[in-house]
C-alpha positions in Angstrom: -13.1 25.5 -51.4 -16.7 25.1 -52.8 -19.6 23.8 -50.8 -19.4 20.3 -52.5 -15.8 19.9 -51.5 -16.4 21.2 -48.0 -19.2 18.7 -47.5 -17.0 15.8 -48.9 -14.3 16.8 -46.5 -16.7 16.9 -43.6 -18.0 13.5 -44.5 -14.4 12.1 -44.8 -13.6 13.3 -41.2 -17.0 12.5 -39.7 -16.5 9.9 -36.9 -19.6 8.0 -37.9 -18.5 7.7 -41.5 -15.0 6.5 -40.4 -16.7 4.0 -38.0 -18.8 2.5 -40.7 -15.9 2.2 -43.2 -14.3 -1.2 -43.5 -11.4 -0.1 -45.7 -9.9 2.7 -43.7 -6.5 4.0 -44.5 -3.9 4.3 -41.8 -4.4 8.1 -41.5 -8.1 7.6 -41.2 -7.6 5.0 -38.5 -5.5 7.4 -36.5 -8.2 10.1 -36.8 -10.8 7.6 -35.6 -8.6 6.6 -32.7 -8.3 10.3 -31.6 -12.1 10.7 -31.7 -12.4 7.6 -29.6 -9.9 8.8 -27.0 -11.7 12.2 -26.7 -15.0 10.4 -26.3 -13.6 8.2 -23.5 -12.1 11.1 -21.6 -15.4 13.0 -21.9 -17.4 10.0 -20.6 -15.0 9.6 -17.7 -15.2 13.3 -16.7 -19.0 13.3 -16.9 -19.3 10.1 -14.9 -17.0 11.3 -12.1 -18.8 14.6 -11.9 -22.2 12.9 -11.5 -20.7 10.5 -8.9 -19.3 13.3 -6.9 -22.6 15.2 -7.0 -24.7 12.2 -6.1 -22.4 10.7 -3.5 -19.5 12.8 -2.4 -16.4 11.1 -1.1 -16.2 10.6 2.7 -12.5 11.6 2.9 -9.5 12.2 0.6 -8.4 8.6 0.8 -11.9 7.4 -0.3 -11.9 9.9 -3.1 -8.4 8.8 -4.3 -9.3 5.1 -4.3 -12.6 5.7 -6.1 -11.0 7.7 -8.9 -8.2 5.1 -9.2 -10.7 2.3 -9.6 -12.8 4.4 -12.0 -9.8 5.2 -14.2 -8.7 1.6 -14.4 -12.3 0.4 -15.1 -12.8 3.0 -17.9 -9.4 2.0 -19.4 -10.2 -1.7 -19.4 -13.8 -1.3 -20.8 -12.9 1.1 -23.6 -9.7 -0.9 -24.5 -11.9 -4.0 -25.0 -14.5 -2.0 -26.9 -12.0 -0.2 -29.1 -9.6 -2.8 -30.2 -12.0 -4.7 -32.6 -13.0 -1.4 -34.2 -9.5 -0.1 -34.7 -8.2 -3.5 -36.1 -11.3 -4.2 -38.1 -10.1 -2.6 -41.3 -6.6 -4.0 -41.2 -5.9 -6.8 -43.5 -3.6 -9.7 -42.7 -4.0 -8.9 -38.9 -3.6 -12.5 -37.8 -0.4 -12.8 -39.7 1.0 -9.5 -38.2 0.1 -10.5 -34.7 1.6 -13.9 -35.1 4.9 -12.6 -36.3 5.0 -9.8 -33.6 3.7 -11.8 -30.7 6.9 -13.5 -29.7 8.9 -10.3 -29.9 6.3 -8.3 -28.0 6.2 -10.9 -25.2 10.0 -10.9 -24.8 10.6 -7.3 -25.1 7.7 -6.3 -22.8 8.4 -8.9 -20.2 8.6 -6.4 -17.4 5.4 -4.7 -18.6 3.4 -8.0 -18.3 5.0 -8.7 -14.9 3.9 -5.3 -13.8 0.3 -6.0 -14.8 0.5 -9.4 -12.9 1.8 -7.6 -9.9 -1.0 -5.0 -10.1 -3.6 -7.8 -10.0 -1.8 -9.4 -7.0 -1.7 -6.0 -5.2 -5.4 -5.5 -5.7 -6.2 -9.1 -4.7 -7.2 -10.4 -1.3 -3.6 -10.9 -0.3 -2.3 -7.6 -1.5 -2.2 -4.1 0.1 -3.7 -0.7 -0.3 -2.9 2.9 0.1 -2.1 3.6 3.8 -0.7 0.2 4.6 2.9 -0.1 5.8 5.0 -2.7 3.9 8.5 -3.9 3.8 9.9 -5.2 0.5 13.5 -5.9 -0.6 14.7 -4.7 2.9 13.0 -1.3 2.4 10.1 -0.2 4.6 7.6 2.4 4.0 3.9 3.6 3.9 2.1 3.0 0.6 1.1 6.4 -0.9 0.2 5.4 -4.4 -0.6 2.3 -6.5 -0.4 2.5 -10.2 -0.9 0.0 -13.0 2.9 -0.3 -13.5 4.4 0.9 -10.2 3.6 1.7 -6.6 5.2 4.3 -4.3 6.3 4.2 -0.7 7.0 6.9 1.8 10.3 5.6 3.2 10.6 4.6 6.9 14.1 4.8 8.6 15.9 1.5 8.9 16.2 1.8 12.7 13.6 -0.7 14.0 13.2 1.1 17.4 11.5 4.3 16.1 9.6 3.7 12.7 10.2 7.3 11.7 9.6 8.7 8.2 12.6 9.9 6.1 10.2 12.0 3.9 11.7 10.2 0.8 9.4 8.7 -1.9 10.6 5.3 -3.3 9.1 4.0 -6.6 8.8 0.2 -7.1 7.8 -1.4 -10.4 4.9 -3.8 -9.6 6.9 -6.9 -10.7 8.7 -6.6 -7.4 5.6 -8.1 -5.8 6.0 -11.2 -8.1 9.7 -11.6 -7.6 10.2 -10.7 -3.9 8.4 -11.6 -0.7 7.0 -8.7 1.2 5.6 -8.0 4.7 2.4 -6.0 5.5 1.2 -4.1 8.5 -2.4 -3.2 7.3 -4.9 -0.7 8.7 -7.0 -3.7 9.8 -4.2 -4.9 12.1 -1.8 -2.0 12.5 0.0 -3.1 15.6 3.2 -5.0 16.3 5.0 -6.6 19.2 7.7 -4.3 20.7 10.4 -4.9 23.4 11.8 -2.3 25.7 15.0 -3.5 27.6 16.3 -2.1 30.9 19.5 -3.4 32.5 19.9 -3.3 36.3 22.9 -3.9 38.5 23.0 -7.2 40.5 22.4 -5.4 43.8 19.1 -4.0 42.6 15.8 -5.1 44.1 14.6 -6.9 41.0 11.2 -7.9 42.4 10.3 -4.3 43.1 11.6 -3.3 39.6 9.7 -6.0 37.9 6.5 -4.9 39.7 7.0 -1.2 38.8 7.7 -2.1 35.1 4.5 -4.3 35.0 2.4 -1.4 36.4 3.8 0.9 33.8 2.7 -1.4 31.0 -0.8 -1.5 32.3 -1.3 2.2 32.8 -2.7 2.9 29.3 0.7 3.4 27.8 0.2 0.6 25.3 -2.6 -0.8 23.1 -5.8 -1.5 25.0 -6.6 -5.3 25.1 -10.2 -4.7 23.9 -9.0 -2.9 20.8 -6.6 -5.8 20.1 -9.4 -8.3 20.3 -11.6 -6.1 18.0 -8.9 -5.9 15.4 -8.2 -9.7 15.6 -11.9 -10.4 15.0 -12.0 -8.1 12.0 -8.9 -9.7 10.5 -10.2 -13.2 11.2 -12.7 -12.7 8.6 -10.0 -13.3 5.9 -7.2 -14.9 7.9 -6.9 -17.6 10.6 -5.1 -15.4 13.2 -4.0 -16.7 16.6 -1.8 -14.2 18.5 -2.0 -16.2 21.8 -1.3 -14.0 24.8 -1.9 -10.3 23.9 -1.5 -8.7 27.3 1.9 -7.0 28.1 4.4 -8.9 30.1 7.8 -8.3 31.8 10.5 -11.0 31.4 13.3 -10.9 34.0 16.6 -12.7 33.3 20.2 -12.9 34.5 22.7 -11.9 31.8 26.2 -13.2 31.3 27.6 -9.7 31.8 26.6 -9.8 35.5 23.4 -7.6 35.0 19.7 -8.2 35.4 17.6 -7.7 32.3 14.0 -6.4 32.5 12.4 -7.0 29.0 9.1 -5.2 28.6 7.1 -6.9 25.8 3.9 -5.3 24.6 1.7 -4.7 21.6 1.8 -1.2 20.2 0.3 0.6 17.1 3.2 0.7 14.6 2.9 4.5 14.1 3.0 5.0 17.9 6.1 2.9 18.4 8.5 5.7 19.2 5.9 7.7 21.3 5.3 4.6 23.6 9.0 4.1 24.0 9.3 7.7 25.2 6.4 7.5 27.6 7.8 4.2 29.1 11.2 5.6 29.4 10.0 8.7 31.3 7.9 6.5 33.5 10.7 4.1 34.4 13.1 7.0 35.0 10.6 8.7 37.3 9.6 5.6 39.2 13.1 4.2 39.6 14.4 7.6 40.9 12.0 7.4 43.8 13.5 4.0 44.9 16.9 3.7 46.7 17.4 0.1 46.0 17.0 0.0 42.2 20.2 0.8 40.1 20.1 1.1 36.3 23.2 -0.4 34.7 25.0 2.4 32.8 28.2 0.8 31.5 
């Protein structure tokens, strides 16, 4: 290959030459697209490198969220910038798009719904990585949010313990559009829990009620000042009224001929099982010291 041919070959593949051309062939358009993808990746890498040098992430969660937002931002910006360039040399583009539009919308219905679901997730009423949600009768902690799907670390179905099964479940984002979901966010990560103890009729229920009330107020559950702080934080976006937030013991006579002590209290959702264990041990210890309180065992 002589120098003239080499120079002509170089000019034909030069990205600036391809970019200025208005009558590109299909192969030349593909080559230009490859150049542009490489350029976008390099810009993203350099930007993230500079950001990490100038302002390092505070923790892994912060770094994950920042990279996720940066990737989506770069994808959106470069897509908007590249589409007119890629299609500028194609003739009859309006006709092609018009004929293909209906088929694309129908065949990619789930893709569009996934995109709508992603915008809902990222909106004010959505959720973020670290939140605990329940959707379609499945509960779990959000560990990843993508443009087309999100991933949960599954929580066991037994509502008493809230223990992880260590299984990952992937949900297409369109589930957010089609199903209702429940959120326990990091902003307000506590729930009401009830611990029930059945006593025999001959038990001294006044003493038992007093003991249970003392147990609930001995720092075994969520501190009231922490609850108030979280409510104030959440009230910035939602009108929240929890009413009475202090723990309470309800005593009732059951049809089976037993006395029910129902201990109701607020607890961090991830400490639900631990608090139940602590309360159980305290009740067993305190009741064992009394000779007129009998736990119903049948």
